[in-house]
C-alpha positions, 0 to 999 in steps of 0.5 A: 727375176727367172734367174733369182726364181730358180736359184732359190725359190722354191719350198712347197710342203712335200708329201713325207714332211718326215723325210730327210733326203728326196730324189728331187728332179729339178727342170728348167723349161723341161731340161733336167738340172744336173747335180754332180756330187751334192743332191737335194734334200728336205729340211723342215719340208722345204726342198733344198737345193745346191745354188751354182748348178742352178744359177749357172745353168741359167748363165748366171755368175756365183762368186763366194766370199769367205772372211774371218773376223776373230775367231768367227768366219762368215761366208756370202754367196753373191748371185749376179745376172744383168742388173739383178744382184742377191747376197747371203750369208750361210747360216741366216735367214735374211737374204739381199735381193738389191735392196731388199731385205727377205727373210727365209723359211730355211736359213742357207745351208752349207753340206759336203762343201756346197750352199744349199737354199730354199726354192720358194721365197724369190718367186714369190717375190719377183713371180716367176712360175715354180711348180711342184709335183709331188708323185714325181719328186719334181721341181718344174721352173719355167721361163715364159719359153714353150717346152716342146720336148721335156726330158723325161723324169726319173722315177724317184721309186726307183730301187737301189742298185749298181752301174755294172762294174762299179760294186767292188766297194759295196762289197767290202763296205755293206758286207760284214761291215757297215752297221747300226746298233744301239742308236750308233753307225759303226763302219770300217774304212776299206783299204782302197776307199777315200773317206771324209766325214763332213760336220754339218754346216762345216767345210772342215771335213776329216779324212778317215783312215784306211783299215781303222773303226768308226762310231757315230752316234746317229743324232740330229745334225750329226753330219754325213761321210762321203765315201768314194773308190777310184778304179783305174783306167775307168771314167766314173768312181763308185761313190756314196753318202751315208747321212748320220742323222738317224732319221732313216726308219725300218720295223724289226718285226721281232721287237715291234719297234721303230729303230734309227737307221741311216740313209744310203745315196748312191748311183744305180747306173741310171740316177742317185738313188736312197736306201736305209742302211739295212736295205743296202746291205740285204742287197750288197750281200747278194752281189 
């Protein structure tokens, strides 16, 4: 019961319902859950998280099945622990918990090769304890164990920045390169970077060619770019995700109107943080 609650049970409304991404921390009995690549995000005022990381942190087994019938591809996630079993199909709001069908507020989603699920319905169905702290952007999941020494919660308002020694890609990517104009995002792929375009709700990525310029219209469902630079001999890479749904907003002081922007996700050496492209460009110009 607790497993199912953790995997799919949170969906409390957050204070900024218009946001499309959020620096959300998930804790299980006071311990932070690590999301090494795909991060939680917000859809229709619901927090969605990658299903595998939370479930496996509790010792559950997660299986993924892909079946093709004609031109139709069905993707199913199966979560098991003890005598509990959950079946869910990607892009469906119907979930089978044991022998009972439950309807989700937001369907399971496929993003950057990870399946995301809303974290609410199972907590209500099975009675697990899931709390939302809006001031800290914190999901606290309790199995009933006594927590005496909880891990510190990252500051959701922490400023965008760079980990020391990992900013070469930032200079090529954000200084006199990536830009938004007239509702379109344009980028020239840095020569040493690995860049892939992920359509929304699809595993079919497109690897972009170094040195070539690409333009994407900013619109709902456009998808995202995953950008990496490997540093030979170093233990980590420099990574960004750029979301192309046009939901990042800024105020143009000259025209006094809202204009579309993109949201950039990166790591400042402490934890993942996000900012609009215009904010990141300004910071990168000072490197």
